[in-house]
C-alpha positions, 0 to 999 in steps of 0.5 A: 101388559102389566099395570101398577095402580096406586090404589090409595091415591086420589081424593076418593080412594080407594073406591074410585080405584076399585071401580076403575080397576073393574072397568080396566079388567073388563075392557082393556084387552091387552091387560095381562096383570093389574097390580093394586098397591095399598092396604091389603085388608082394605083392598081385598075386601073392596075387590071382593065386594066389587066382584073382581077379587077372584080375577086371576089378573088382579094382584094386590101388593101390600103398602102400609103407608099413604102419601096425602095430598097435603104432603111435600112430594119430595119429602114424602118419597124420601120418608115414606118408602112403603107408601102405595105410590112409591111401591107402585113405581118400584114395580115399574122400576124392577120390571114387574110392571110396564106402567104406573098410574096414580091419582095421588099427590102430583108432586110425589108422583113426579118425584117418585117417578123421576128419582126411581125410574130416572130419565130417558137417554137424551132427556134433560128434564121430565115434563107433564103433558096435559091434553086440553080440549080445543075446537080441533080436538086436543092440544097438548100443553107441556110442561104443566107442573113438573118443572117450574124453573125450566130452561129454554133447552128443556122446552126443546125436549118437551116439544119432542116428547109432546110431538111424539105423543101427538103423533102416536096417541092422537094420530097427528102425523106432523104435529104443529108445535108452538111456544106460548108467548104474549104475541106471535111476533119473534120479538114478543115474549120473555127472555126465556120464551124468546130463547126457546123460540130461537133454539127451536127455530135454529133446529127447524132451519137445520131440518132436525125437528120431527114436527112442524114448528110454527113459532110463537102462539098466544093463549087463544090459539090453544082453543081456536087454531089447529095447534097440536102442542103448546110449550111453556114452563111448568109454573105457567103451564100449571096456572094455565091448566088450573085456570082453564079447569076453573073457567069450565066449572064456572061456565057450567055454573053460570049456564045452569043458573041462567037456565033455572031462571026461565021456564022457556030456557029449561024447556030449551035445555031439555031439548039440547040435553044431548048437546050439553052432555057431549060438551061436558064429556069433551071438557071433562078431565075424566075423558082424558084420564091422566097426564103422562110424565114424559121423559122418565124411563118408563110410563107414568100416568098422573090422574087428577086428584078428583078422578072417578072410575072412568078417569082411572080406566082412561088413564090406564088406556093412555098407558096402553097407548104409550106402550103399544106405540113405543113412544119412549123409544121414538123420543130417544130416537128423535133426541139423538138426532137433535141434541148434538146440534142443540148442545152445540148452540148452547 
């Protein structure tokens, strides 16, 4: 397995990518080569300082440009063809690498991966799948930002792609999949969500879906029920994702502030420090590492901008799982059975 890492991507790049690469080289057993893409002078010096510069599996690809977090994703891809992000995706496009990982500008990562890698056969639109912690493990939400103006038929594709990820990466043999709405009744929701529900219900009645379609779900279902996949458009999904992240940070702040007000509370917190540590780990985006951009003809993992070394390692581990289980092939196979009926209905 050969991985391309956008070494200049992320709020704290390149150091977090250097530290992440060190973990990848020491822990990822199937790794044959790790291509670090970025400023060669900076990367060689940093890799030598980290003690990985002499590793035969490490290769540095020089990229003179960097896409900043503030830039328009599509514009950056068009104007900065020699950016670390673009050249990292090119390595997958040209067959030199099997997957690309970046903690850089999400819009640029989506644009570069979609434009350069193209879409898998049968996929209408690519979507970002974000694993979110729940009381039953993880629920996969798609789309969380790649496609703000989705059509109902796009959610069928998101359902298949996310279900394949749930099955092969999270070991859910028959994932429970639902459309996000403001009520579980069939009559609830926007025209968009109701049409998406109608399409999935029709395909379910024809026994064409490779998952258990449960109908509509509400926001609380993501965290309280045995739901594996929640479907929505990229606009709503992105707001949901960022709201949940902010809520988790706010709760942590409130909890720490409350504990500091009381000596007894501080003593209790000390006794429960292992519990708090486990909860923090399960809620941390770093434990997931990255979100796959599903639907592109390759593996593209988008890590959080504030990712640390652990997140970079886990993003690479996610790529390894996607490749090992041939998730993209499973997606193409499933959509080949569904699309004739879906297009007939449309």
